[in-house]
N, C-alpha and C positions, 0 to 999 in steps of 0.2 A: 728520526727517518721513519721511525715507524707511527707516528701520527699522522705524517704527510701521505703515507701509503695508504692508511684506515680512512684518512679523508678522501684519497682518491678514488677506493672503493666504493664509499657511500654516493660519491659524484657519479659513479656507473651506473649503479642501480639506480638511481632517482633519474636519468637521463631517459630519453624515449628509446625504444628498440629499432635497431636498422634493420630491414629486409629489402629484398628484390623485389620492392612494389612494382604491378605494371597497372596501365591503366588502356588494357586493349579491351575491345569490345563495350566500351561506353557510350554506348548512342542512348539515345533519348528514347526513352519508352513512353508513346504516347497512349492516349484512350479516350474517348467519345464520351461527353458528360452523360448524354442519354443514357450509358449502362449503369449510371448509378439507379437505375429502376430495378436492374435485376442483384441476385446475391452475390457477395463476391467471389472471385476465383480468379486463378492465375490466368488463365485461357481467356479471362473475361475483362476483367480491368487491369490485368499484371498484380494482385494483391495477393501476397503470400503470406501465411501466419508467421506470428514472431517466433513459434516454435521450429521454424526451418530457419531459423535465422544462426549463423554461425559464421565464422571466419577460416580462412586455410590453414590444414594441419596435415600432417604427412598421412599415407596412407595405413602407416603403422598403427597410429593411433586410433583406440576405439571412441574415445571421447565425442559425442555426438550435441546437438543443440540442448538448451534447458527448454523445459517445458511451461508453455505460457498459457492465461486463459485465451481460447480459440478467437475471441473476438478482438484480440491487439493483433495488426497485421503492417506490413510494411509496400508499400509501392515499388515495383521493380526498376521506377526509375531514381529512386532512392539507393537501395541495394538490391542487385540481383540474385537470388539464391543459388542459381548455379555456379557463382565465382568462388564460393568456400570450396569446391571441387578441383578449381584450376589454378590459381596463385592467391598471392599476397596483394590485399588491397589496401589502399588506404580509405577509412570510413569517415562518413560524412555525418555531423552531429545529428542528431534528433532536435530540430528547432519548432517545424511544425507540423500539425498534425490534422487529421479532417474526423470528426465526429458525424457517424453518418447510422442512417436508420432507413434503410430502402423499405417498399410498400413490403406488408408481412406476407409473406409466400409459405412461411412453416406449416405443416399440419399439425392437428392437436395431438397427435401421435408421437411427435420428436420428442426425444428423450434428451433431459438436459445433463444425463449422465447418472453412475451411480452414486447416491449420496455415500460420503466416506464414514466410516465408523471410527471414534476417538477411541482411543486406546485408555486403560483404567487410571495413567497416571496424567492424562492431558484430560479426561473429564474429571476427577480430582481438582485439578487448579481449574477447572471451569465451574463447578459448583463451589469452589472456596470463594472465586472472584463475585460470584451471585450475591454470596452470606455476608460479605463485606458490606452491602448497601441495606442488610435487614439492621435496620436501626433500633427496632423494637425487639429483636431476638425472638420475633415470632414466628417464624418459619414460613413469612410471606413477604413478598415486595409489593407496595403500593405502585399507584401509576405513576407516580412521580420520582420513587428511588430507582424504577425501571427504567423510565425514560434517560434518568441520570448516568445510570447503567450504561443503555445504548449508546450514550455520546463519549461517554469515557474509552468505549474497546470497540467503537464503530460495528455495532452489530444494527443493522436496520431490520432484521429479521423482529428482535425485540421493541424497537420505537416503534413498530406497526402495531404490536399488541399492547405498549403503554399509550400510542395516541387513541387507541379504539376503548380504552377503559379511563376510569374517572375516579380521585380520590373522593373518599366520603367516610361518615362514620356510622358505624349499625347502632342500634340501641344499646345503651350501657357503654358505649364511647369505644367501644372494640374497631381496631380497624379493618377494612375492608382491602383486603389485596388483589391485585392484579396478577398475581402468578404464585403459586405456591413451591414451595423449595423442597417439601417433604417428598421422600422417597416412598414407593415408585410413582408415583403421582406425577413429579416432576418434571416440565417439559422443558427444563433448562439444557441437557444435553444435545436432545434433538435441534433446537433451536440452533446453537453454534454448528451442527452438523449441516443444517439445511443451509446457512450461510456460505458454508464453505462446498458445497454442491454447487450454489450458482458462480461462486468462483473458477469452476471446470470451464466455463465458456466465457464468461465476463462479469465485473463487479456489477453489471447492467444488462442492457437489451441493446446496447448500440455496438456499432462496430468504430475501431479507433484505427485510422490507418496514416501510419509515419509516410509523411510527402518530402518529396526533394523541394529546395526554394523555387525551383520554376513552376513546378505543377502547384505549389502554393500562390503564386503570382497570378495564373491563370484560374485556379479557383477563385481567388478573391474579386477579380475583375467579373467572373460570371455571376458571382454573387449579388455585387453590385449593381449590374443590368437587371438580374432577377428583383431586387428590390426596388428600382426604379421603375419597373414595370408592374410592380406589385401583383403578380401572379404566382409567385412562388416557383416558378418553372426555371430550371437552368439550363435548358437545351430544349429543343423539339424531340416530339417522341414520346412523351407521356400521356397521349390519350388512351382512355380507357376508364375502367371504375376505379382501379387503383389510385390512391391520393399521390404527390409527388413525394421524393422521398426527403426526410430531414438531413440537412449539411449546415455545419457548423465550422468555421475556421478556426484552430486554435496556434497558441504559439506559447510555451510555456505555460503558465498560469493564465493566461489571459484569451477569453473569445475576441477574435477579431471581427468576426460576420459570420451570419447565418441566415437561412430559410426555413422557414416552415417550424422553427425552433418553440418545443415546448420541454420546459423544467418540470421535474419530477421528484420525489420526495429523496430519491437516491440520487438526484445529479451531482449534487456536492460531494458526497462520497464515490462515485463512479469516476468523478475528473480528479479528485485526490487520488485514486489508487491508479489511474492511468499515466498522471502526471510523475507520480514515483517510480510507475514501472519504466517510464521512457527517461527517466533520470539516469536509471540504473543500466540501461542500454546505452546511454551516453556515457559511460564510464565516470559518472559522479562518484564521489566518495562521502560527503557532507550530508546526512541525514538525521532530522530529528528524532525522535521516541516515536510518533506518530507514522511518520515515512517508513522508519525501521519496521513496526508492525503490519503496517499496509504490505510492505514488498514481503516479508514473510508470509503473509497469507497467501499470496500468489504463487512463491516460490518453495513452500515446504515439500510439495512432492518432488523436489529435484536434492539428491544428495549435497550436504555441503561441500564436499568435495568438487562435487559436479560444479555447483555454483562458483567456486574459487579458481576451478580452471578456466570456464567461462568466463568469468571476471579478467582474469589476467591474459586470455588470449585477444579479448575484445578490445582492451585498453590497449594491448601491444600494438595495435592497429592505428592507432591515432598517435598525433603528434604530440602526445603528454609525457610529463616526466613518469616513470614507472615507480611512485614512492609507493613503501610499503603500506597497503591498506590496512594491515594489523594496528596501525595506530590511529585509524581514523573511525567516524560511527559507522562506516559500511562493514565493520569488522562483525556487528552483530547479524546483519544481512548474511554475512557470507559463512559465519561460524556456526550459529545456532541452528538446531536440527526443525524446530517448528516455532510457531508464535505464542504458544501457550504459557511460557515463560514470562513473555512479556505481556503478555493479555492479563495475568496475574498482576504484573507489577503495576502495569495502569489500573487496574482496578481499584488496588491496594492505594494509590495515591488521590485518585478522583474520591473514594470512599472518606480517607481520611480528611481533605480537603471539604468535604461535604459538612462531617460532623465537627471541626475546629468551626465552619461558619455558624452552625447550630447552635456552637457554646460562645458566640460572637468574637471569636479569637479570628484576626487577620494572622497569613503565613507569618509576619514579622513577629507580631505578638506569640504567636505559636511556637516561633522557634525561640523567642526567649523562655520562656514557660517551660518548654521542654529541656534544654541546656541548664539542669540541675547543676553543674560543674562549673558553672559561670566561665567555662574555658574558651567560648565564642566558636566551638566544635561540637557537632553532636557526635555521640558514640553509638555502638550497634544495641548497648543496655539502654540508653538514655531512648531511643528510638521505639525500643520494646517498650517500655514503662508507657512513653508517652501512648502509643498505640494502644495499649490496655487499657490507661486512662480514659481514651475514647471509646472505651468498650469495642474495640475490633478484636474478632476472632482470630486474631494472627499467632502462626507457631515462628519458633526462632527459624529455620530455613526460609521463609518468607520474609523475613526481617533482612538476614543475613543477605539474601539475594539482591531486594531492594536496596540494601548500602551501599553492594559491589556499584549496581547502576548508576545512584545518585552521587556516588565519590568521585569527583572527576581528576583529582590529581594521585587517588589509588594510595592515601594515607591511612585508610581505614575510618575516616573520620568526614562528617558532611558538614561544609561551613554553611554560613546564614546564608549569603547568596544563590548555593547551590539547592539550597532547602525551598526558599521562597521560590525561584525558577519552577523547580518540580511541582509545588502548588499551583502556581500560574499554567504553565504550560503543559501539566502532564506527565513530567518526566525528561 
């Protein structure tokens, strides 16, 4: 009988929450395509920042929305911002989004925000991450090492420096570095702070608007007409010296249609960040290591308790089972204070993989070489010894942290499959 009662309690927890949901005032919100030439605004197109998105709570609760990059927005036809003050509403899933860049109207004095400063602990993790890639231990990173680091932890500020530099050898065979790690000249910490500053508005320079399905259908029709006409214009009214806006329609990870579209060096990164943000807003719980990192980069200004409360409240308004997120990959996004532990972990794995390749070892060969106990499982001491053999400047706490993340079944050991996957996918 006690087992049956426990099973019933578990089923009740997993069931979706029932509230007095209403559908009053759900009228279509229309906006003319010509308004896309103007900056975004609730009184212009009906677009509002994702930082204003929340669900209905009692007036006694002080919790508000989360802070998101300001370029992430919702259309009022998808979700109206004032609904959270009125009653419980069933939420629409985030399925379609518009990537949009109106003609530039910002003055050169517009500020992107104050550059955040890393704490001493955060700065130490960043310096350690850069140090993992210093294969020669000479206090500098070559362009190739810098580019590998930029890819490993998604730092486009670093990738830009790497692309501008080139690997070469000076007389005597001494390496030429693209970036020094020696303090106080090293720009390592300022480079990371600059990337964080850019996320106060967005991962790029374009707006991303969550659309309703009816809006997406209408927009796609307009895009088709514009493509057939070949003029890049979605509507009349674009006369003037300003170019027509860049507009693209996305669904999940696919771009459906676009006009005036131009990709740049950060497009893939920007789309990846936005995709994971919208997945989180849709109450998804399955996130890979890179997705966790990108989300933490956007959400780390919010306290973990605020993230958890927001996630629970938003998910409760969807017809989903309310299973415990603590047992899912979303736990890292909801519980960790900031991105820098994950930053260090991803850098360690990428640097380890590069050093294994330099020694001609595949991930599978490396696992069997590192598994000196021949147990088929790697423990903390074996991983530490392996990293020291690879001449990586790691500490015991860093190894324990990576063990915790790589240990899928929480038995204190890493299986061959987990190790190979970590080396292949970056953790």
